N, C-alpha and C positions, 0 to 999 in steps of 0.2 A: 482835150484829148485829140490826138492827131491820127490820121490813117495813112498807110503806105501800101502800095501795091507790091505783090510778090513778083518774081522774075517772069512769070507767065502772064502777069497782068490780069489774072482771073479772080483773084481774091484780094481782100483788104484786111490788114492787120491793124487793130485799134491799139494805140499805145497810151500808157500812162507813165507818170513820173513817180518812181519809188523813192522814198526818203529814208535814208539810214540815220542821219543825225545832223546836228547843227554845230558849226565850228566858227571861230573868228574868221573874218574875211582875210584873204591873202595867204591862207595856209596851203600847203601842197599835199595832195593825196599820195601816199607811198606807192611805189611801183609794185607790180606783180600781184595785185589783189584781184580776186575773181568775184564779180558782182552776182547778184541773183540772175539766173539765166533769163534772157529775153526770148520767150518761146523756146524754140529748138536751137536758137543761136546763142553765141556768147555776147553778153552785154558789155557796156563800157561805163566806168564810173566818171562822174563829172561834178562840177560845182555850180550852183546857182547863187550868185552874189547879190545881196541887197543891203546897201549901207555898210554897217560894221559886221555883218553876218554873212555866212555862206551855208548852204545846205548841200550835203553830200547826196547825190542822186544817181540813178541809172534808169534807162528805159525798161519797162516791163510790158508784156502783152496783157492788155486789159481783160481779155477773156480767159486768161490762164489763172486758175485758182492757186493762191499761194499757200504754203503750209507744209511742204515736204521737208525732210530732214536737211536736204541740201540747201534749201532756201534759208532755213533758220541758221545753219552753220555759216552761210555766206554773209548774212546780216551781221552776226556776231563777229566774224573774222574781220570784216571791214572796219567796224567800230573799234575793235580791240587794237588793230594795227595803227589806226589814226591816234588812239589814246596814248600810245607810247611817246609821242612827241608834242601833242597839243591837246588842250581840253576839248571834249566833245560831249554834247548832250544827246544821248541815244533817243531815237524815236521808237515807239512801240513797233514791234514786228508787224509788217503788213500795211504800213502807212503809204497809200497811193493817192495821188491827186491827178487831175486831168492832164496837166503839162507843166513845163518849167515856169511859165508865167504865173500859174496858180501858186507854185511854191513861193515865188517872190512876193506876189500881191496879197495872198491869203494867209500865208504863214509868217514870213520873215518881216515884211513891212509893218504889219499892225502890232507886232510884239517885240520890237527891237529892244526896248528897255529891259523887259523881263529876261530875254535870252542873253543879253550882254551881261546883266548882273549874275545870272546863273553860271555863265562861263567863267566870269571873274572868280567866283567862289570855288570852282573846280580847278582853277589854274594851280599847277604844282602838286596835284593829288592823283593817286592811282587806287584802283580797287583790287583787292585780293580776296579770293575765296579759300577757305580752309575746310576740307572734308576729311573725315576719318571713318574707318571701318573697324569693328571689333574682331579680334581673334575669337572664334566661337568658344573654344575650350577655355581660354583665359577668362572671358567674360562670365561664363557659367561658373567657373571657380570663384570669381569675385562675388557673384550673387549668393552662392551657397555659403560662403564664408560669412557674408554679412547677415544672412537670414537663416538660422538653423531650422526654422519651421519648414522652409522649402526643401531642405535636405531630408527632413523627416517624411515629407510628402513623397519624395522620390523613392525613399527606402520602402515606403508602404506599398507601392505598386510594383516594385522590382520582382520579376518572376510571376506576376499575376496575369492571368488571361486578360487580353485587351477588352473584351466585352464585359467581363466581371469588374474591371477597374475603370470603366468608361468615364463615369462622373468624377472619379478621383483624378483621372488624367486631365479632364477639362479644368478642374480647380488648380491643378499644378501648372498648366499652361497659362492660366490667367494670372497666377501669382508670379510666374517668371516674367510675363509681359509687363506687369506693373513694376517689378523690380528693374527691368530694362529701362522703362521710362524714367524712373528715379535716377538711375545711373547716367542716362543721357543728360539729364538736367545738371547733375553734379559735374560731369565732364565738360559740358558747355560752359558752365560757370568757371571751371578751372582754366579753360582757354581764354575767357575774358580776363580773368585775373592775371594771367601770364602775358597777354598780348595787348590788351587795351591801352596800356601806357605808351605804346609805340604807334597808336592810331588816333585819328581825330574823331572817328565814329565807328561804331560796331553794331552789327545786327546778327542776332541768333536766328537761324532759319530752320525750317522743318527738315528733319533727317529722313532720307529715303532708304528703302531696302531693309531687309530683316536684320542685317548685321551693321547697319548704319550707326555710327557713334556720335559724330558731331558734324555740324554744317554751319559755318559762320561766314559773314562778309565783313571786311575791314576796309575803311578808307584811310590811306596812308600817305603822308607827305613824302614827296620824292626824296627829300634829304634825310628822311628817317627810314628809307626802304631797307638799307643794309642792316640796321638794328632790328627791324621787324623780322626780316628773314632769318637772322641769327637766333632770335627768340623762338621762332617756329622750329628751327633745327634743334634747339635745346629741349623744347617740349616734346618733339618727336623722339629724341633720345631717351627722355625720362619715361615715355610711354611705350618704348620698344618691347615687343612681345605680347602686348595686349591691345594696342590700337595702332593701325597703320595710317599715318597722316599724309595728305596730299595737298600741297599748296598750288592753287591755280591762279595764274595771273602773271603780270598785271593786266587788267582789263579796263574797259570803259566803266564808268561809274553807274552801272545799271541800278544799283540798290541805294544810291546816295544822291539822288537829284536834289538840288537845293529846294527848300520849302519857303516860299513866301507867296503873297497874293498873285496868283497867275490865272489868267483867263482860262476857262475850261478848254477852249479850242487850242490853247497854246501848250497844253501839257505834253511833254515829250514821252 
């Protein structure tokens, strides 16, 4: 960690090296990217090269706690921009070491073989995320059509005082929640069935939000990207009016880091 004096010479700022990810040596960082802020100043992205690898880094103030939305967005934006043209192993958000020498000596040098193998596996692949939200009226109609029992429960409490029907309303809410969970499982599987053939790996992720329908991640070969995007469009058309799909990406492979024997300290 280094220290620098401010313009008045009365204070010292302790610096650390923030690590975004690891790339093959010799790559170029795209222009126009904003790194995580260095204190109150704008930082600058750089590369620390060691052997066949390079780490994408920037200075951060060591005494500034990381974790703002701006910090997280900058971390992801840098990695996603780099991933458009070259394989990149994302580091976990918040990875800071003392200085650039530590990046080379403690991270890159001891784990060259592992990182090189991982980058080779990611070469020519991109990650996409697929999210979908239900149309509330349409999904309720599907639930009532599939389970007449729930429709009967609704009819039972219609026009009844809320206090008098309190427990019936709780049972109805629980029944609808269980039906939503089942519907989400079915729709996630439908996404896998329609899209997995165009991907080399698929992961079903937790859905967020009351109206959340599906959330999946796909690792797609770059030469299959057009076929994959076309299949997503076709699925969106077939679900029009009941699920609104959003395709996010391409991004760095946050969800598909290669798995083989990696030292704990080398985990990206």
